[in-house]
N, CA, C and O atoms as a GROMACS GRO file, in nm:
protein
  264
    1MET      N    1   7.649  -1.510  -7.433
    1MET     CA    2   7.752  -1.418  -7.479
    1MET      C    3   7.778  -1.449  -7.627
    1MET      O    4   7.791  -1.566  -7.665
    2SER      N    5   7.784  -1.346  -7.708
    2SER     CA    6   7.806  -1.370  -7.850
    2SER      C    7   7.946  -1.424  -7.875
    2SER      O    8   8.038  -1.401  -7.797
    3GLN      N    9   7.959  -1.497  -7.984
    3GLN     CA   10   8.088  -1.560  -8.016
    3GLN      C   11   8.196  -1.454  -8.035
    3GLN      O   12   8.309  -1.476  -7.993
    4THR      N   13   8.163  -1.342  -8.098
    4THR     CA   14   8.262  -1.237  -8.122
    4THR      C   15   8.314  -1.180  -7.990
    4THR      O   16   8.435  -1.164  -7.972
    5LYS      N   17   8.225  -1.152  -7.897
    5LYS     CA   18   8.267  -1.099  -7.767
    5LYS      C   19   8.351  -1.201  -7.692
    5LYS      O   20   8.450  -1.166  -7.628
    6LYS      N   21   8.311  -1.327  -7.702
    6LYS     CA   22   8.386  -1.433  -7.635
    6LYS      C   23   8.528  -1.441  -7.692
    6LYS      O   24   8.624  -1.457  -7.617
    7GLU      N   25   8.540  -1.430  -7.824
    7GLU     CA   26   8.671  -1.432  -7.887
    7GLU      C   27   8.755  -1.310  -7.846
    7GLU      O   28   8.876  -1.321  -7.826
    8GLN      N   29   8.691  -1.195  -7.833
    8GLN     CA   30   8.761  -1.074  -7.787
    8GLN      C   31   8.814  -1.094  -7.646
    8GLN      O   32   8.928  -1.058  -7.617
    9ILE      N   33   8.733  -1.149  -7.560
    9ILE     CA   34   8.772  -1.171  -7.421
    9ILE      C   35   8.889  -1.269  -7.415
    9ILE      O   36   8.986  -1.246  -7.343
   10ILE      N   37   8.879  -1.378  -7.490
   10ILE     CA   38   8.986  -1.477  -7.491
   10ILE      C   39   9.115  -1.413  -7.541
   10ILE      O   40   9.222  -1.439  -7.486
   11SER      N   41   9.106  -1.332  -7.644
   11SER     CA   42   9.224  -1.264  -7.700
   11SER      C   43   9.287  -1.171  -7.597
   11SER      O   44   9.409  -1.170  -7.580
   12HIS      N   45   9.203  -1.093  -7.528
   12HIS     CA   46   9.253  -1.002  -7.423
   12HIS      C   47   9.324  -1.080  -7.314
   12HIS      O   48   9.433  -1.042  -7.271
   13ILE      N   49   9.264  -1.187  -7.270
   13ILE     CA   50   9.322  -1.266  -7.161
   13ILE      C   51   9.456  -1.327  -7.203
   13ILE      O   52   9.551  -1.326  -7.126
   14ARG      N   53   9.463  -1.379  -7.325
   14ARG     CA   54   9.590  -1.435  -7.373
   14ARG      C   55   9.699  -1.329  -7.379
   14ARG      O   56   9.813  -1.354  -7.339
   15TYR      N   57   9.664  -1.212  -7.429
   15TYR     CA   58   9.760  -1.102  -7.437
   15TYR      C   59   9.809  -1.063  -7.297
   15TYR      O   60   9.930  -1.050  -7.274
   16LEU      N   61   9.716  -1.044  -7.207
   16LEU     CA   62   9.752  -1.004  -7.071
   16LEU      C   63   9.835  -1.110  -7.001
   16LEU      O   64   9.930  -1.078  -6.930
   17ARG      N   65   9.800  -1.236  -7.022
   17ARG     CA   66   9.877  -1.345  -6.961
   17ARG      C   67  10.022  -1.343  -7.010
   17ARG      O   68  10.115  -1.359  -6.931
   18GLN      N   69  10.040  -1.324  -7.141
   18GLN     CA   70  10.175  -1.321  -7.196
   18GLN      C   71  10.254  -1.202  -7.142
   18GLN      O   72  10.371  -1.216  -7.106
   19GLU      N   73  10.192  -1.087  -7.136
   19GLU     CA   74  10.259  -0.968  -7.084
   19GLU      C   75  10.299  -0.987  -6.937
   19GLU      O   76  10.409  -0.950  -6.898
   20LEU      N   77  10.210  -1.044  -6.858
   20LEU     CA   78  10.240  -1.067  -6.717
   20LEU      C   79  10.350  -1.170  -6.699
   20LEU      O   80  10.432  -1.159  -6.608
   21ARG      N   81  10.352  -1.271  -6.785
   21ARG     CA   82  10.461  -1.369  -6.778
   21ARG      C   83  10.595  -1.302  -6.804
   21ARG      O   84  10.693  -1.328  -6.735
   22GLU      N   85  10.599  -1.215  -6.905
   22GLU     CA   86  10.724  -1.145  -6.938
   22GLU      C   87  10.769  -1.056  -6.822
   22GLU      O   88  10.888  -1.051  -6.791
   23ILE      N   89  10.677  -0.988  -6.760
   23ILE     CA   90  10.710  -0.904  -6.645
   23ILE      C   91  10.763  -0.990  -6.532
   23ILE      O   92  10.864  -0.957  -6.470
   24HIS      N   93  10.694  -1.101  -6.504
   24HIS     CA   94  10.736  -1.191  -6.397
   24HIS      C   95  10.877  -1.244  -6.421
   24HIS      O   96  10.959  -1.245  -6.329
   25LEU      N   97  10.904  -1.288  -6.544
   25LEU     CA   98  11.038  -1.339  -6.574
   25LEU      C   99  11.144  -1.231  -6.562
   25LEU      O  100  11.255  -1.256  -6.514
   26GLY      N  101  11.110  -1.110  -6.603
   26GLY     CA  102  11.205  -0.999  -6.590
   26GLY      C  103  11.240  -0.972  -6.445
   26GLY      O  104  11.356  -0.947  -6.411
   27ILE      N  105  11.140  -0.976  -6.359
   27ILE     CA  106  11.164  -0.953  -6.216
   27ILE      C  107  11.241  -1.071  -6.156
   27ILE      O  108  11.337  -1.051  -6.082
   28LYS      N  109  11.198  -1.191  -6.188
   28LYS     CA  110  11.256  -1.311  -6.128
   28LYS      C  111  11.400  -1.335  -6.172
   28LYS      O  112  11.487  -1.363  -6.089
   29GLU      N  113  11.427  -1.324  -6.301
   29GLU     CA  114  11.558  -1.359  -6.353
   29GLU      C  115  11.657  -1.244  -6.352
   29GLU      O  116  11.776  -1.264  -6.325
   30ASP      N  117  11.611  -1.124  -6.381
   30ASP     CA  118  11.703  -1.012  -6.400
   30ASP      C  119  11.688  -0.901  -6.296
   30ASP      O  120  11.762  -0.802  -6.300
   31ASP      N  121  11.595  -0.917  -6.204
   31ASP     CA  122  11.564  -0.813  -6.106
   31ASP      C  123  11.532  -0.680  -6.173
   31ASP      O  124  11.564  -0.573  -6.121
   32LEU      N  125  11.467  -0.688  -6.290
   32LEU     CA  126  11.426  -0.568  -6.363
   32LEU      C  127  11.277  -0.547  -6.342
   32LEU      O  128  11.196  -0.634  -6.373
   33PHE      N  129  11.244  -0.431  -6.290
   33PHE     CA  130  11.104  -0.400  -6.270
   33PHE      C  131  11.049  -0.333  -6.396
   33PHE      O  132  11.121  -0.262  -6.466
   34PRO      N  133  10.921  -0.357  -6.426
   34PRO     CA  134  10.864  -0.301  -6.548
   34PRO      C  135  10.854  -0.149  -6.542
   34PRO      O  136  10.850  -0.089  -6.435
   35ASP      N  137  10.850  -0.092  -6.660
   35ASP     CA  138  10.833   0.052  -6.675
   35ASP      C  139  10.692   0.089  -6.625
   35ASP      O  140  10.597   0.016  -6.653
   36PRO      N  141  10.678   0.199  -6.552
   36PRO     CA  142  10.544   0.237  -6.504
   36PRO      C  143  10.442   0.250  -6.616
   36PRO      O  144  10.324   0.218  -6.597
   37GLY      N  145  10.484   0.296  -6.732
   37GLY     CA  146  10.392   0.307  -6.845
   37GLY      C  147  10.342   0.171  -6.890
   37GLY      O  148  10.227   0.158  -6.933
   38GLU      N  149  10.427   0.072  -6.882
   38GLU     CA  150  10.388  -0.064  -6.919
   38GLU      C  151  10.281  -0.116  -6.823
   38GLU      O  152  10.184  -0.180  -6.864
   39LEU      N  153  10.299  -0.087  -6.696
   39LEU     CA  154  10.199  -0.130  -6.597
   39LEU      C  155  10.067  -0.057  -6.617
   39LEU      O  156   9.960  -0.117  -6.606
   40ARG      N  157  10.075   0.072  -6.647
   40ARG     CA  158   9.952   0.148  -6.672
   40ARG      C  159   9.879   0.092  -6.794
   40ARG      O  160   9.756   0.086  -6.796
   41GLY      N  161   9.954   0.052  -6.896
   41GLY     CA  162   9.894  -0.007  -7.015
   41GLY      C  163   9.823  -0.137  -6.984
   41GLY      O  164   9.713  -0.162  -7.033
   42LEU      N  165   9.886  -0.219  -6.902
   42LEU     CA  166   9.822  -0.346  -6.862
   42LEU      C  167   9.697  -0.321  -6.779
   42LEU      O  168   9.597  -0.390  -6.795
   43MET      N  169   9.704  -0.223  -6.690
   43MET     CA  170   9.586  -0.190  -6.610
   43MET      C  171   9.471  -0.142  -6.700
   43MET      O  172   9.355  -0.176  -6.678
   44ALA      N  173   9.503  -0.062  -6.801
   44ALA     CA  174   9.401  -0.016  -6.894
   44ALA      C  175   9.340  -0.134  -6.970
   44ALA      O  176   9.219  -0.138  -6.993
   45GLN      N  177   9.424  -0.230  -7.008
   45GLN     CA  178   9.373  -0.350  -7.076
   45GLN      C  179   9.281  -0.430  -6.984
   45GLN      O  180   9.177  -0.479  -7.028
   46LEU      N  181   9.319  -0.442  -6.857
   46LEU     CA  182   9.234  -0.514  -6.762
   46LEU      C  183   9.101  -0.442  -6.741
   46LEU      O  184   8.996  -0.507  -6.731
   47GLU      N  185   9.104  -0.310  -6.735
   47GLU     CA  186   8.980  -0.234  -6.719
   47GLU      C  187   8.890  -0.249  -6.841
   47GLU      O  188   8.769  -0.260  -6.828
   48ALA      N  189   8.950  -0.248  -6.960
   48ALA     CA  190   8.872  -0.266  -7.082
   48ALA      C  191   8.808  -0.404  -7.084
   48ALA      O  192   8.692  -0.419  -7.123
   49LEU      N  193   8.882  -0.504  -7.043
   49LEU     CA  194   8.829  -0.640  -7.037
   49LEU      C  195   8.715  -0.648  -6.937
   49LEU      O  196   8.612  -0.710  -6.965
   50LEU      N  197   8.732  -0.587  -6.822
   50LEU     CA  198   8.627  -0.588  -6.720
   50LEU      C  199   8.500  -0.519  -6.772
   50LEU      O  200   8.390  -0.568  -6.749
   51GLU      N  201   8.516  -0.406  -6.841
   51GLU     CA  202   8.400  -0.336  -6.896
   51GLU      C  203   8.330  -0.423  -7.000
   51GLU      O  204   8.207  -0.426  -7.005
   52LEU      N  205   8.407  -0.493  -7.081
   52LEU     CA  206   8.348  -0.581  -7.181
   52LEU      C  207   8.268  -0.692  -7.114
   52LEU      O  208   8.157  -0.723  -7.158
   53ILE      N  209   8.323  -0.750  -7.010
   53ILE     CA  210   8.254  -0.858  -6.939
   53ILE      C  211   8.133  -0.804  -6.864
   53ILE      O  212   8.025  -0.863  -6.870
   54GLU      N  213   8.149  -0.692  -6.793
   54GLU     CA  214   8.038  -0.636  -6.716
   54GLU      C  215   7.926  -0.590  -6.808
   54GLU      O  216   7.809  -0.601  -6.772
   55GLY      N  217   7.960  -0.540  -6.924
   55GLY     CA  218   7.858  -0.499  -7.020
   55GLY      C  219   7.771  -0.616  -7.059
   55GLY      O  220   7.649  -0.602  -7.069
   56ASN      N  221   7.832  -0.731  -7.081
   56ASN     CA  222   7.756  -0.851  -7.115
   56ASN      C  223   7.673  -0.898  -6.997
   56ASN      O  224   7.560  -0.943  -7.015
   57THR      N  225   7.727  -0.890  -6.877
   57THR     CA  226   7.655  -0.934  -6.758
   57THR      C  227   7.530  -0.848  -6.738
   57THR      O  228   7.423  -0.901  -6.707
   58LYS      N  229   7.543  -0.716  -6.754
   58LYS     CA  230   7.429  -0.627  -6.736
   58LYS      C  231   7.321  -0.656  -6.840
   58LYS      O  232   7.203  -0.655  -6.807
   59ILE      N  233   7.362  -0.680  -6.964
   59ILE     CA  234   7.265  -0.709  -7.070
   59ILE      C  235   7.194  -0.840  -7.040
   59ILE      O  236   7.072  -0.848  -7.055
   60GLN      N  237   7.267  -0.943  -6.999
   60GLN     CA  238   7.206  -1.071  -6.968
   60GLN      C  239   7.114  -1.060  -6.848
   60GLN      O  240   7.008  -1.123  -6.845
   61SER      N  241   7.152  -0.982  -6.748
   61SER     CA  242   7.069  -0.965  -6.629
   61SER      C  243   6.937  -0.900  -6.666
   61SER      O  244   6.832  -0.942  -6.617
   62ASN      N  245   6.941  -0.797  -6.750
   62ASN     CA  246   6.822  -0.726  -6.791
   62ASN      C  247   6.730  -0.815  -6.872
   62ASN      O  248   6.608  -0.808  -6.857
   63SER      N  249   6.784  -0.899  -6.958
   63SER     CA  250   6.701  -0.986  -7.040
   63SER      C  251   6.634  -1.094  -6.955
   63SER      O  252   6.524  -1.137  -6.987
   64LYS      N  253   6.699  -1.138  -6.848
   64LYS     CA  254   6.640  -1.239  -6.760
   64LYS      C  255   6.522  -1.181  -6.681
   64LYS      O  256   6.426  -1.251  -6.651
   65VAL      N  257   6.532  -1.050  -6.647
   65VAL     CA  258   6.427  -0.985  -6.569
   65VAL      C  259   6.303  -0.968  -6.655
   65VAL      O  260   6.191  -0.983  -6.605
   66ALA      N  261   6.320  -0.936  -6.781
   66ALA     CA  262   6.207  -0.907  -6.870
   66ALA      C  263   6.128  -1.027  -6.909
   66ALA      O  264   6.031  -1.016  -6.983
   0.00000   0.00000   0.00000
């Protein structure tokens, strides 16, 4: 995996982890549930991260076959 892609993945994961922590604390401490749009945004971020990872996996798989 290229260093740039690895850095992108790490950045995405850190962002998502922080967002999820904030949501968890809001629910736990204040009984406030997140806005549906906020959850949709996080889901979109997770899907983008998955596509980035799967794209690398497919490329690596193809190069191993050749």
